[in-house]
N, C-alpha and C positions, 0 to 999 in steps of 0.2 A: 485438486483440493482447493477449496475456497476458504479464505481467511481474512478477517478484518485486521488490517495492519496497525490500527491505532485505537485499541480499546483502552489504553492506559492514559486516560485524561488526568491531568494534574489535579491535585487537591490542595486548596489553600484553606486552612482552618477559619480564616476571617471571611472568605468569600464563598466557600464551598467548592463544588466541582467547577473547574474552569472549562470554558469551551476549547475545542481543539485549536482554534486560531490563537488562543491565549497561552497555550502550553508551550514551554520551551522545547525545541526539537531534541535537545540533549536528553530529555526525560524518556523519549520514546525510542531513541537509537539503540540502547542496550537490549531491550526486549526484541526489537526488530532483528538485530544481529543474532541474538540467541535463537530466535525462531528459524532463521534461514540456516543456521548451523545444524540445529536438530532436525529440521525438515529434510535437509540434504541426506541425512542418515536414514530416517524413517520413511520419508515420502519423496524419494528422488524424482525430480522432474526436469524436463528439458527446456521448458519455457515458463517465464513469469510474466503475468499481465498486471500492470499497475494502473488502477483507475486514476484519471487526472485529478490531482490534488496538489497543493503546494508541498506538503510534507513528504509523502511516500516516495515520489520520484527523486527528490533531492537526497533523501536518505539512501536510497538504493544506489545512486551515483556515487555518493561518498563512500559506500561500502564496496564499490566496484562490482556491483551485481547487475548483469545485463537484464533488460526487461523490455516489454512492449507497453507503450503508454496508450490508454484509451480514455474516452470521456467517461466521467463518473455518471451512473444512471440517475442519480438524485436530481431534484430541481429541474425537471424537464429534459434531462439528458439521455433518456432511455433509448430514443431512436439512434442517437450518435454512438451510444454504448454498444448497441447491437451491431451497428455498422463497423465499429472498431474491432469488435470480437470477430466478426466475419472476415475482416481484413487480416487479422492475426492468423486465423485458421488457414486462409489461403496461402499466406506467406510461409507457414511452417509445414504445410502438406506437401 
């Protein structure tokens, strides 16, 4: 199951939608926690892959969720993303 872990960008009435880097981590942690709680019931999985970002891996560590970290495919990272996914597949096979 693929899922974007940070669709909840903060909204400031004065500035409008804030960029991900501007949004406090505390705003995304409750939905991330809820997602993993619900997904473990409805979509149980054995492995979680977190694209390299500042927020998601740190949130998963704080929630004591084990994961594989790979390069995010955006901004020229597609080759490293594919390599990282290949490595995860080999590790868990």
